[in-house]
N, C-alpha and C positions, 0 to 999 in steps of 0.2 A: 790205040786203045789201051795198051799196056802202060804207055807213058801217062795217059790221063788218070788211070787207076793209081799209079804210083804217086802222082802229084796229089790226088785227092787224099790218099792215105797219109801223105806227109802233112797236108793242111789240117786234117783231122787230128793227127798226133800232136802237132804243135799247138793247135787250139785247145785240145784236152789238157795238155801240160800247163798251158797258161791259165786255164780255168782252175785246175787243181792248185796251182801256186797262189792264185788270187784268193781262192776260198780258204786255203790253209792259213793265210795271214790275217784273215778276218775272224775274230772271235768275239762272241757276245758274252761278256763276262758279268755284266751287271744284270740284276733281275729285271730292271725296267726294259733293257734292250731285248732280253729273252722274251718277255711278255709281249713286246711290240712285234717281234718276229712271228710269234704264235698268232697274234691277233690279225696281223696284216697279210701273212703268207700261208700259214698252215691251215687255219680255220676256213678261209674262203676256198682253198683248193679242196679240202675235205668235203665241204658242202657241195661244191660243184661235182665232185666225183660221186657223192651219194645221190644227188639228184639225177645224174646221168644213168646210174645203175637202176634207179627206180623207174625212170622213163623207159629204159631198155626192156626191163621186165614187163612193164605194163603194155608196151608196144607189141612185144612178142605174144603176150597173152591175148591181146585184141586181135592180132593177125590169126592166131590159132582158133579163136572163137568164131571169126567171120569166114573162115575157109572150110 
């Protein structure tokens, strides 16, 4: 069990370091690249988060109204 935990911690540590190194070398310097990142990654994720929050609130309200 301890060996498995140590192995998993090592894998997560190496994976995290690789992720940080890869993300650190990638820079969006042009305005077009920054706009594409916002349009393709940030806005869809924000919209999904917003719709999930609204659904959660409405679902809880419906549950409380029906019980």
